[in-house]
N, C-alpha and C positions, 0 to 999 in steps of 0.2 A: 773326808775318810782319806789317810794315806795311804796309799796303793798306787801302783805305776806301772806298767809294761817296758821290759829292757830286755834285748836279744833272746823275744821268744818265751820270757819268764815273767811271772805277773809276781811281784812284792806286794805283801799288805803285813802292817801292824796291827795285830789283833792282842785285845785283853780278854780275858776270860775268870769267871771267879768258881770255886769249890766249894760249894754249900754241901757240907757232909753232916745227917742226923740220923742218931740213933741206929747207925750201920748202914742209911742209905746215902746214896748221893742224886742231884739234881741234876738232870740232863734236858737236853731239848735238841730237836731236830726240825730242820726247813719240811713242810707239806709234802714236796715232791722229793726229799731226801730217804736215802736206805741207811743212812749211819745217824749215831748221836755225836753229840759234842757238848761241852759244858759252855752252859750262859753266857757272853756276851757280844764282843764284837770289836768293831773298827774302830781306833782312834782316829781324830780328825786333827788338824795340826793346830797346836801352841796349846793342846787338851793334856794335861797331865793323865797317867796312866790309870789310878784310881778314881778321877774324876770320870774318866771315860766309861771304867765300869759301873760307877753308881747310874750313871746317863744310860747306859744302855739294858740295864737290867730294869731302871723305872720306866723303859720304852718298852722292854720285848713282857714284864712281869705286873705290870703299872703298880710297881711298890717299891720303897726304899730299901737297899741294902745297906749293912755295915760292912765294910771292906777291911780285912786283914792284913798278915803280912804277906809278903811274895813267896809263894814258893819255889814255881820253876819258871827260869827263863829258856823259852823254848826256841828253836832255829827247827821248822817242820819242812820237810821239802817231799812234794806231792804232783801226781797228775790227776785232774780231773776235768773231764769231756775234753781230752784233748789238748790241753794245757797244762803245764807245767808251772807249779806256783813254789814260790820261798814266801816261807810266812812266818813272823816275829811274833813271838805272841809271849806274855807277862801272864801267868795263872797266878791269882790270888786266893786266899782261904777267904770268905763271905759267909757272912749270916744273912738269910732271910726269914721276914716274918711270912712264913708260908707252912701250912699242913702239911704232914706227911698223908700220902696218900696211894691208895695199891693201883689207883686208874692212871693212865696219863689223860691229860687235858690240852686244851686249844684256848692259845690267848690270842687274839686278834689286835694286832698292832703293827702300826705302820702300813697299814694294807697285806700285811703276809701274816695268817695266823701260825703260827710258830707251836708245835707240840711237844708240851713238858712232861716229864714225867720224874719220881723217884726208883732209882733204881738200889735194891741191895750189893753193897759191894762185892759178896761170892758170887752175885751174875755176872759181873764185869767180865770175865775172861770170854764169856760165851757170847758179848754183845758184841756190834759193830760200833764200835766206839772209834772215837779218830782226835788225836793223834793215839795209836795203838800204846804206846807206852804208857798210858793212861790205864789200862786194865789193869795192871798189877800195880802201878805207882798212886793211884788210889787206895790202895789198900794201906796203905803204910805212909802218909804224907811225911814229907820231912821237915825238920827242925829249925833247918837252914835252906838259905837259897841253892836251888840244884841248877845246872846246866844241862838241858837237854838238846841232842841234837838227833834228827829222827827223818828217815827218809832217805831214796836211793838215788836222787838228784842232786844232791850238792855235788860242786867242784871239786875238784879231788887237788890236792895242793901242787902247783908249777903247772895244771891243766891252763889252756887258753880257752876265751871266749870263742866259739864259732862266727 
């Protein structure tokens, strides 16, 4: 996985898939997590982003996804468990052969049981969805790639590392 620690910050490179079907979006969360994210994961060295997303969906959901166009390039800065993160994320439109369900479901993969669920787009403003820009952005995905900067821990121009 492409991740490393430097100057008190953990950097990682992530890919995520946006599966929207009949006004609902597929989300997942870690069993101990309090927030939802788009399915996906980290890229490994020498792996292109679309291949990484297909691999992650295969590992997490045990199915094959069709990866569509890139929607967002996201620079996400956040704190979690007393650590500052700098995440670079590529978010792609994707299709998954998965039926809609009103119930969440757990998929046991890679020794972690991830919880998945389909959520109505009008539910998103009230959901703990990360990164937060997605609460509105998923309701009207872009027609061309957008660059998003999210979070309060980004270095300001001209600032120096401690």
